[in-house]
C-alpha positions as CSV (number, residue, x, y, z in Angstrom):
1,X,24.6,21.2,5.8
2,X,26.4,20.9,2.3
3,X,28.8,18.1,1.5
4,X,32.5,18.9,1.1
5,X,34.5,21.1,3.5
6,X,32.9,22.2,6.5
7,X,33.5,25.7,7.6
8,X,36.1,26.1,10.4
9,X,34.5,26.6,13.6
10,X,34.5,29.7,15.8
11,X,37.3,29.8,18.6
12,X,34.4,29.7,21.3
13,X,33.1,26.3,20.1
14,X,36.3,25.0,19.2
15,X,37.7,25.2,22.5
16,X,34.3,23.6,23.9
17,X,34.6,20.6,21.2
18,X,38.2,20.0,22.7
19,X,37.0,20.3,26.3
20,X,34.2,17.7,25.7
21,X,37.0,15.3,23.4
22,X,39.3,15.3,26.1
23,X,36.6,14.1,28.6
24,X,36.8,17.0,31.1
25,X,33.5,18.5,30.2
26,X,31.8,17.5,33.4
27,X,29.0,14.8,34.4
28,X,25.6,14.5,32.4
29,X,22.9,15.8,35.0
30,X,20.3,13.0,35.1
31,X,18.5,15.1,37.5
32,X,17.4,17.4,34.6
33,X,14.0,18.5,35.2
34,X,13.2,18.9,31.5
35,X,13.8,15.2,31.2
36,X,12.8,13.3,34.0
37,X,13.8,9.8,34.4
38,X,10.8,7.2,33.6
39,X,8.7,6.3,36.7
40,X,8.1,2.4,37.2
41,X,4.6,2.9,36.2
42,X,5.7,4.1,32.8
43,X,8.2,1.6,32.4
44,X,5.7,-1.2,33.5
45,X,3.1,0.7,30.7
46,X,5.5,-0.1,28.0
47,X,7.6,3.0,28.2
48,X,10.5,2.0,26.2
49,X,13.2,3.7,24.4
50,X,12.1,4.7,20.4
51,X,8.7,4.2,21.2
52,X,7.9,7.7,19.6
53,X,9.2,6.2,16.4
54,X,7.2,3.3,16.3
55,X,4.1,5.5,16.1
56,X,4.8,6.9,13.0
57,X,3.5,5.3,9.6
58,X,6.4,3.5,7.7
59,X,7.1,5.1,4.5
60,X,7.2,2.8,1.7
61,X,8.8,3.4,-1.9
62,X,6.4,2.8,-4.7
63,X,6.2,3.6,-8.2
64,X,3.0,5.7,-9.4
65,X,1.4,7.0,-12.6
66,X,0.4,10.4,-11.8
67,X,-1.2,12.8,-14.4
68,X,1.4,15.1,-15.7
69,X,-0.5,18.0,-14.6
70,X,-1.4,17.0,-11.2
71,X,2.3,16.2,-10.6
72,X,3.4,19.5,-12.1
73,X,1.0,21.5,-9.7
74,X,2.3,19.7,-6.6
75,X,6.0,20.1,-7.6
76,X,5.7,23.9,-8.4
77,X,4.7,24.5,-4.8
78,X,8.4,24.0,-3.9
79,X,10.3,21.3,-1.9
80,X,8.1,18.6,-0.1
81,X,5.8,18.1,-3.0
82,X,5.9,14.0,-2.1
83,X,4.9,14.9,1.5
84,X,1.9,16.9,0.4
85,X,0.8,14.5,-2.2
86,X,1.0,12.0,0.8
87,X,-0.9,14.6,2.9
88,X,-3.7,14.8,0.2
89,X,-4.0,11.3,0.0
90,X,-4.2,10.8,4.0
91,X,-7.1,13.6,4.0
92,X,-9.0,11.9,1.3
93,X,-8.5,8.4,3.3
94,X,-9.7,10.1,6.3
95,X,-12.7,11.8,4.7
96,X,-13.6,8.5,2.5
97,X,-13.5,5.5,5.4
98,X,-15.7,2.7,3.5
């Protein structure tokens, strides 16, 4: 979403937001089959809130000197060039385990 003034909400969405803001939108259905509560076994096995995010490698900012043509090639592929450089390094790392 671009910064600045957001676009006006359509009337149907505005009415829904007003209902939710008033607190009369009903109760949250905690028995949703799409998102069942955790079982005792899952909790005992370490099922905790945010566990998924702990499995993702932590990103660290670094200053790195790359050849200009290599950097240019990745940048010409479009947005996300840093992610592609990371993926290329990860593939190299997986192939060359010492």
